Structure formats: C-alpha cells, structure tokens
Kinemage of the C-alpha trace (Angstrom):
@kinemage 1
@onewidth
@group {chain A} dominant
@subgroup {mainchain}
@vectorlist {calphas} color= white
{ca met a 1} P 0.000 0.000 0.000
{ca his a 2} L 1.314 3.431 -0.962
{ca thr a 3} L 1.182 6.268 1.500
{ca val a 4} L 1.036 9.818 0.257
{ca pro a 5} L 1.800 12.047 3.251
{ca val a 6} L 2.820 15.140 1.276
{ca thr a 7} L -0.237 15.144 -0.972
{ca ser a 8} L -2.392 14.408 2.078
{ca leu a 9} L -0.959 17.448 3.877
{ca tyr a 10} L -1.670 19.898 1.048
{ca thr a 11} L -5.052 18.351 0.295
{ca ala a 12} L -6.040 18.846 3.939
{ca ile a 13} L -4.773 22.452 4.032
{ca leu a 14} L -6.519 23.334 0.780
{ca gly a 15} L -9.612 21.424 1.893
{ca phe a 16} L -9.891 23.626 4.984
{ca met a 17} L -9.343 26.675 2.809
{ca phe a 18} L -12.160 25.526 0.515
{ca ile a 19} L -14.474 25.143 3.524
{ca ala a 20} L -13.686 28.704 4.654
{ca ile a 21} L -14.220 30.102 1.145
{ca thr a 22} L -17.489 28.204 0.728
{ca leu a 23} L -18.790 29.249 4.149
{ca arg a 24} L -18.030 32.864 3.288
{ca val a 25} L -20.178 32.558 0.157
{ca ala a 26} L -22.940 30.691 2.006
{ca leu a 27} L -23.076 33.215 4.855
{ca thr a 28} L -23.168 36.090 2.379
{ca arg a 29} L -25.973 34.361 0.479
{ca his a 30} L -27.912 34.048 3.723
{ca ala a 31} L -27.247 37.638 4.789
{ca thr a 32} L -28.188 39.109 1.408
{ca arg a 33} L -30.984 36.619 0.695
{ca ile a 34} L -29.517 35.913 -2.748
{ca ser a 35} L -30.221 32.245 -3.408
{ca leu a 36} L -28.868 32.028 -6.972
{ca gly a 37} L -26.260 34.029 -8.822
{ca asp a 38} L -24.940 37.286 -7.418
{ca gly a 39} L -28.146 39.349 -7.504
{ca gly a 40} L -26.256 42.166 -9.227
{ca asn a 41} L -24.070 42.572 -6.139
{ca his a 42} L -20.542 43.264 -7.425
{ca glu a 43} L -18.854 42.476 -4.093
{ca phe a 44} L -20.725 39.192 -3.774
{ca asn a 45} L -19.716 38.320 -7.336
{ca lys a 46} L -16.075 38.626 -6.259
{ca leu a 47} L -16.657 36.050 -3.512
{ca ile a 48} L -18.395 33.703 -5.928
{ca arg a 49} L -15.562 34.044 -8.469
{ca gly a 50} L -12.991 33.469 -5.744
{ca gln a 51} L -14.716 30.217 -4.820
{ca ala a 52} L -15.104 29.189 -8.452
{ca asn a 53} L -11.504 29.939 -9.360
{ca phe a 54} L -10.297 27.922 -6.381
{ca thr a 55} L -12.525 25.040 -7.474
{ca glu a 56} L -11.352 25.295 -11.081
{ca thr a 57} L -7.615 25.179 -10.379
{ca thr a 58} L -6.996 23.266 -7.171
{ca pro a 59} L -8.188 19.735 -8.087
{ca ile a 60} L -5.902 19.304 -11.110
{ca ala a 61} L -2.928 20.532 -9.111
{ca leu a 62} L -3.635 18.030 -6.327
{ca ile a 63} L -4.079 15.196 -8.828
{ca leu a 64} L -0.708 16.039 -10.370
{ca leu a 65} L 0.889 16.219 -6.913
{ca leu a 66} L -0.583 12.828 -6.031
{ca leu a 67} L 0.701 11.211 -9.211
{ca leu a 68} L 4.166 12.633 -8.613
{ca glu a 69} L 4.190 11.302 -5.074
{ca leu a 70} L 3.031 7.869 -6.217
{ca gln a 71} L 5.898 7.846 -8.710
{ca gly a 72} L 8.422 8.481 -5.961
{ca thr a 73} L 9.217 12.160 -6.515
{ca ser a 74} L 11.340 13.609 -3.706
{ca ser a 75} L 9.582 15.154 -0.722
{ca met a 76} L 11.462 18.413 -1.303
{ca thr a 77} L 10.078 18.718 -4.841
{ca leu a 78} L 6.575 17.809 -3.669
{ca his a 79} L 6.689 20.360 -0.853
{ca thr a 80} L 7.974 23.044 -3.222
{ca ile a 81} L 5.036 22.437 -5.541
{ca gly a 82} L 2.591 22.208 -2.611
{ca ile a 83} L 3.823 25.424 -1.002
{ca ala a 84} L 3.693 27.295 -4.325
{ca leu a 85} L 0.165 26.028 -4.935
{ca thr a 86} L -1.056 26.941 -1.445
{ca ala a 87} L 0.583 30.381 -1.456
{ca gly a 88} L -0.774 30.999 -4.932
{ca arg a 89} L -4.314 30.071 -3.998
{ca ile a 90} L -4.209 32.270 -0.878
{ca ala a 91} L -2.727 35.306 -2.667
{ca his a 92} L -5.106 35.041 -5.621
{ca tyr a 93} L -8.190 34.615 -3.449
{ca leu a 94} L -7.348 37.498 -1.109
{ca gln a 95} L -6.845 39.961 -3.970
{ca leu a 96} L -9.708 38.723 -6.146
{ca thr a 97} L -12.178 39.077 -3.280
{ca gly a 98} L -10.899 42.540 -2.344
{ca thr a 99} L -9.450 41.518 1.015
{ca ile a 100} L -6.103 42.981 -0.090
{ca lys a 101} L -5.777 45.574 -2.843
{ca pro a 102} L -2.463 45.308 -4.712
{ca leu a 103} L -3.094 43.552 -8.035
{ca ile a 104} L 0.322 41.896 -7.734
{ca phe a 105} L -1.232 39.394 -5.310
{ca arg a 106} L -3.731 38.218 -7.919
{ca val a 107} L -1.133 38.060 -10.673
{ca gly a 108} L 1.442 36.489 -8.381
{ca gly a 109} L -1.143 34.023 -7.121
{ca met a 110} L -1.906 32.808 -10.614
{ca ile a 111} L 1.798 32.654 -11.488
{ca leu a 112} L 2.425 30.470 -8.432
{ca thr a 113} L -0.633 28.312 -9.122
{ca leu a 114} L 0.060 27.808 -12.809
{ca gly a 115} L 3.761 27.386 -12.049
{ca ala a 116} L 2.944 24.575 -9.636
{ca ile a 117} L 0.625 22.912 -12.154
{ca ser a 118} L 3.037 23.233 -15.074
{ca thr a 119} L 6.025 22.088 -13.010
{ca ala a 120} L 4.125 19.031 -11.853
{ca ala a 121} L 2.890 18.268 -15.365
{ca val a 122} L 6.368 18.548 -16.871
{ca arg a 123} L 7.832 16.390 -14.106
{ca leu a 124} L 5.205 13.738 -14.794
{ca leu a 125} L 5.991 13.735 -18.495
{ca thr a 126} L 9.729 13.412 -17.871
{ca gln a 127} L 9.214 10.539 -15.418
{ca val a 128} L 7.111 8.420 -17.780
C-alpha cells in the first residue's frame, strides 16, 4: 500500500481553505438573501468568483501532486510544488475578493498556481 503524506498534507490544508471560502459565500448568500447568482451585487460576485476559481484550479494541481508522489518524486520537490500552490491560492483569493488591494497578489497568485501545475505536469511527463 502506498502512502502519500505530502499530498495528504496539502489536500487537507486546501480542503480547509475551501471550507472557509465556501462558508463565506454561504453566509453572504444568507445575509443578502440571494439564493442564486450574485443578484447584481458586485462584491458578492467577487466572492463567488474566488470560490469558483479555487474550485477550477486546485483539483488538477492536487491530482498532479498525487501522481508525482506515487511515482516516488522527492519530498522536497513535492513540498515546493505544494507550497507554491497553497501560497498561490491564498494570494489570488485574497486579492480577487478585495481583502487585499495590490493587483500583484492576484497576478502572483496565478503565477504560483500555474507554475505549480506546469512544473508538476512537466515532471510527470519526464518521469514516464
């Protein structure tokens, strides 16, 4: 049986982040009584997009991380990818939702996220 402690760590961290992001959307829905869509509320739309972007990018990155770990990639490489992914998701979400203002966080967040995904994908291709 294979154990995947590094992937498990980042999946758990990002899982808790997803819960927080989703609760923020759910509580805002309840407070604004908007059951579907954003109701024309620009600020609420930012929260919805932050949740959606997280959901769109995180699963593929974790799948790639898992496959790398199953193929015996070094823990240092896995942690580098996992840290970049986690930092990227945090930075992107905080700027996209307006929690922090400098656009560099959104851009940097996507660079880190896509860097983690592309690094993992290239590593997988070179290990085949």
